[in-house]
N, C-alpha and C positions, 0 to 999 in steps of 0.2 A: 641389290639386284638378286632376284631369285631365279633359279633355273627350274622350269616346269617340264616334266616329261609328258609326252602324249598319252592319253588314256588308251588302255588296251581294251579291245572289244572282248566280249564274253567268249566268242569263237577263238580268238587268238590265245586267251588264257588257257582254254581247254586243249588247244594244239600244243602249247608249252607243257601242260601236264602230261599229255600223251608222249611227247618226246622225252620227258623226264622218266617216265616209266620204261621206255625203251632203253634209255641210258642205264638204268638200274639193271635191266636184263643183260645188257652188254657187260656190265661190271661183274656179274656172276660168272660169266664165261671167262672173263679176263683173270679173275682171282683163281679160278679152277686151273686155267692154263699155267699161270705162274707157279702154283703149288705143284702141279704135275712136273713141270720143268725142273723145279728145285729138287724134288724127290726122285726124279728119273723113273717114275712109275705113275700110273693113273691114280689120283686121289681127289676126293671132294671135301674141301674144308668147310667148316661151319659157316664162314662168310658167304659161301655160295647160297646157302638156304636163306640167310638174312636178306641178301640181295634179291632172291627169288620172291620173298614175301613183300619186300618193298616195291619191287617192280609189279608184282601181281596186284597189290592193293591199288597202286597208282593207275595201272591199266584198267582195272575193274571200274574205278571211278570214271575214267575216260569212256569206257564201254557203256556204262550206265548213262552218262551224258549223251552219248551217241544213240542210245536206245537200240543197241545191236545185240539181239538175243544170242547169236552164235558166239560173239566175243565175250559176252557176259557169262555164258555157260563155261566156256573154255577157261577164263580167268578164275572164276569161282572154284571150279574143280581143281585147277592147279594149286590154288591157295590151300585147299584141304591137304593135298599131298605134301606141300612144303612144310606146313605146320606139323603134320604127322611125322615127317622125317626129323624135325627138331625135337619132337617129343621122344622119339627113340634115341636120339643122340644124348639128350639129358638123362633119360632113364638108364642107358647103358654106359654113360660116362665119356664116350668118345665117338667120333664119326666113323662109320664103316668105310673101308677103302674099296674103290672099284677094282674089279678083277682084271 
């Protein structure tokens, strides 16, 4: 006896991808909050930027599927900023702390 799962429509798959991107963006705020609570001061850990890139790429794919130029511009611009921050972290050896 085999168990078969119902086929997902293309629309459902893309909605799942969109929610996955949103979950990654939530993850970045969650790790930032935990790091800040632990340090008792505002900090931005490296994981924040990796979650930002993961969420940005996933949501950009979703925006491209939706053909939403506003969402596409916003996500692609954000990705450049996240990548630039990781570049500076690697170049300088550690993340800068928020004031």
